[in-house]
C-alpha positions in Angstrom: 0.0 0.0 0.0 2.3 2.8 -1.2 1.6 6.2 0.5 -1.2 4.6 2.6 -1.3 5.8 6.1 -1.4 3.0 8.7 -4.9 2.5 10.1 -5.5 2.4 13.8 -9.2 1.6 13.9 -10.9 -1.3 12.2 -14.5 -0.5 11.3 -16.7 -3.6 10.7 -20.0 -3.9 8.9 -22.4 -6.1 10.9 -25.1 -7.7 8.8 -23.7 -10.5 6.7 -20.1 -9.5 7.4 -20.2 -10.5 11.0 -23.6 -12.1 11.4 -25.0 -15.0 9.3 -27.8 -13.7 7.1 -28.6 -17.2 5.8 -30.5 -17.8 9.1 -33.3 -15.7 7.5 -33.8 -18.3 4.8 -36.5 -20.5 6.6 -38.9 -17.5 6.5 -38.5 -17.1 2.8 -38.9 -20.9 2.3 -42.1 -20.8 4.2 -43.5 -17.7 2.4 -42.3 -18.4 -1.1 -41.2 -22.0 -1.2 -37.7 -20.8 -2.2 -34.9 -19.8 0.1 -33.1 -17.9 -2.7 -35.8 -15.2 -2.5 -34.0 -14.0 0.6 -31.2 -12.7 -1.7 -33.7 -11.0 -4.0 -35.2 -9.3 -0.9 -31.9 -8.2 0.5 -30.7 -6.8 -2.8 -33.9 -4.8 -3.1 -33.5 -3.6 0.5 -30.0 -2.2 -0.3 -31.3 -0.7 -3.5 -34.1 1.2 -1.8 -32.1 2.3 1.2 -29.5 3.8 -1.1 -32.4 5.3 -3.2 -33.8 7.0 -0.1 -30.3 8.6 0.6 -29.8 9.7 -3.0 -33.3 11.3 -2.9 -32.6 13.1 0.3 -35.1 11.1 2.3 -34.8 8.7 5.2 -36.7 5.8 6.8 -35.2 3.4 9.4 -33.6 0.2 7.9 -36.0 -2.0 9.8 -39.1 -0.3 8.4 -37.6 -0.5 4.9 -36.9 -4.2 5.5 -40.5 -4.9 6.3 -41.8 -2.7 3.5 -39.5 -4.4 0.9 -40.7 -7.8 2.1 -44.3 -6.8 1.4 -43.2 -5.5 -2.0 -41.5 -8.7 -2.9 -44.6 -10.6 -1.8 -46.8 -8.4 -3.9 -44.5 -9.0 -6.9 -44.9 -12.7 -6.5 -48.7 -12.6 -5.7 -48.2 -13.5 -2.1 -49.7 -11.6 0.8 -47.2 -10.8 3.6 -48.8 -10.4 7.0 -47.8 -8.3 10.0 -46.8 -11.6 11.7 -44.4 -12.4 8.8 -42.8 -8.9 9.1 -42.5 -9.5 12.9 -40.8 -12.8 12.3 -38.4 -11.2 9.8 -37.4 -8.5 12.4 -37.0 -11.2 15.1 -34.8 -13.3 12.9 -32.7 -10.3 11.9 -32.1 -9.4 15.6 -30.9 -12.9 16.5 -28.6 -13.7 13.5 -25.5 -15.6 14.9 -21.9 -14.8 14.0 -20.0 -16.6 11.3 -17.5 -19.1 12.6 -14.5 -17.0 11.5 -15.6 -13.9 13.3 -14.5 -14.3 17.0 -11.0 -15.6 16.2 -10.4 -12.7 13.7 -11.7 -10.1 16.1 -9.6 -11.5 18.9 -6.5 -11.4 16.6 -7.1 -7.8 15.6 -7.6 -6.8 19.2 -4.4 -8.5 20.3 -2.6 -6.7 17.5 -3.6 -3.4 19.1 -6.3 -2.2 16.8 -9.4 -0.4 18.1 -12.5 -2.2 16.9 -15.9 -0.5 16.2 -18.9 -1.4 14.1 -20.9 0.7 11.5 -24.3 -0.6 10.5 -27.2 0.5 8.4 -29.5 -0.8 11.2 -30.8 1.6 13.8 -29.7 1.4 17.5 -31.2 -1.5 19.4 -32.2 -1.9 23.0 -30.4 -4.5 25.1 -29.7 -7.2 24.4 -28.3 -5.8 21.2 -27.8 -7.9 18.1 -24.0 -8.0 18.8 -24.7 -9.1 22.4 -27.1 -11.8 21.2 -24.3 -12.9 18.8 -21.9 -13.0 21.7 -19.3 -10.7 20.1 -20.2 -7.3 21.7 -17.2 -7.5 24.0 -14.7 -7.0 21.1 -16.0 -3.5 20.3 -15.4 -0.2 22.0 -18.3 1.5 20.2 -21.1 0.6 17.8 -22.2 3.2 15.2 -25.5 3.4 13.3 -26.1 5.5 10.2 -29.4 6.5 11.9 -27.3 9.3 13.5 -26.8 11.0 10.1 -30.0 9.7 8.5 -28.0 8.5 5.4 -27.3 5.0 4.4 -23.9 3.6 3.5 -22.0 4.2 1.2 -22.7 7.9 1.7 -19.4 9.6 2.8 -21.2 11.1 5.8 -21.5 7.7 7.4 -17.7 7.1 7.5 -16.9 10.7 8.4 -19.3 10.3 11.3 -17.2 7.5 12.7 -13.9 9.3 12.3 -15.3 12.5 13.9 -16.7 10.6 16.9 -13.3 9.0 17.5 -11.5 12.4 16.9 -9.7 10.9 14.0 -9.4 11.3 10.2 -11.0 8.9 7.8 -7.5 7.7 6.7 -7.1 6.4 10.2 -9.9 3.8 9.5 -10.0 0.5 7.7 -13.5 -0.6 6.7 -14.2 -4.3 6.7 -17.3 -5.5 4.8 -18.5 -8.3 2.6 -20.3 -5.7 0.4 -18.2 -4.1 -2.3 -20.4 -1.0 -2.3 -19.4 -0.5 1.3 -15.7 -0.7 0.7 -16.0 1.5 -2.4 -17.8 4.1 -0.3 -15.3 3.9 2.5 -12.3 4.2 0.1 -13.9 7.2 -1.6 -14.2 8.8 1.9 -10.5 8.2 2.6 -10.5 4.9 4.5 -8.7 1.7 3.7 -11.0 -1.0 2.3 -11.0 -4.7 3.3 -13.4 -6.8 1.2 -14.6 -10.2 2.5 -16.0 -12.4 -0.2 -18.8 -14.1 1.7 -21.0 -16.3 -0.6 -22.9 -14.1 -3.2 -20.4 -11.3 -2.7 -17.6 -10.8 -5.2 -15.4 -8.2 -6.9 -16.4 -6.1 -9.9 -13.4 -6.1 -12.1 -13.9 -2.9 -14.0 -11.0 -0.4 -14.3 -12.9 2.5 -12.8 -14.2 0.5 -9.8 -11.9 1.0 -6.8 -10.3 -2.3 -5.8 -10.0 -3.1 -2.0 -6.7 -2.9 -0.3 -7.3 -6.4 1.2 -9.2 -9.3 -0.2 -10.1 -12.8 1.3 -13.0 -15.2 1.7 -12.0 -15.7 5.3 -12.1 -13.0 8.0 -9.2 -14.5 9.9 -7.0 -14.3 6.8 -8.2 -10.8 6.1 -7.2 -9.8 9.7 -3.7 -11.2 9.1 -3.4 -9.1 5.9 -4.5 -6.0 7.7 -2.1 -6.6 10.6 0.9 -7.2 8.3 0.2 -4.3 6.1 -0.2 -1.8 8.9 3.0 -2.9 10.7 1.3 -4.5 13.8 
């Protein structure tokens, strides 16, 4: 990383990067007879959250999640009930961590990095999703885009984290399994570490910023970050 300032804070995305989104699939199997509809719903959720930000509007991520589920149901001629939406929100709140998460977080912490999270989800009452996943102890702070009413990858979301920590964005390294997240973070001045979880891959186009670090395993990604930042 020529001319790249060493990062001191690792900022981690939460949903799908740390917590296993595939645990939502039983709901989509029950509703639509097809677990893969979960991916369709999630892609639409990201699309419309970013559309709201680009349009200068805001609605909480959880409200959008339920609204998009109803939209997908209408598209497929299926009625989605209030109980279905409540089940979706309950499942989202209790998603477990991926198996590579705790060892990677422990390694980063032992290497002297400060760890925080940045999520599109609004703040949650205790027990928080991170507490339910058993990984809250690794993080000194958890940030939500709700504070700026703009969804990632808007630059204000990454700048909010830097300002709250009294740092510059180039002190941060954003770890995410969504390329749109690392692209946004890098555009804001952060390092970008891309985790290729299933259904998440690079876009190899010359104009698309490529991440500083790339792996399909969070523990390996952690080792790359540690080595490159002289820890």
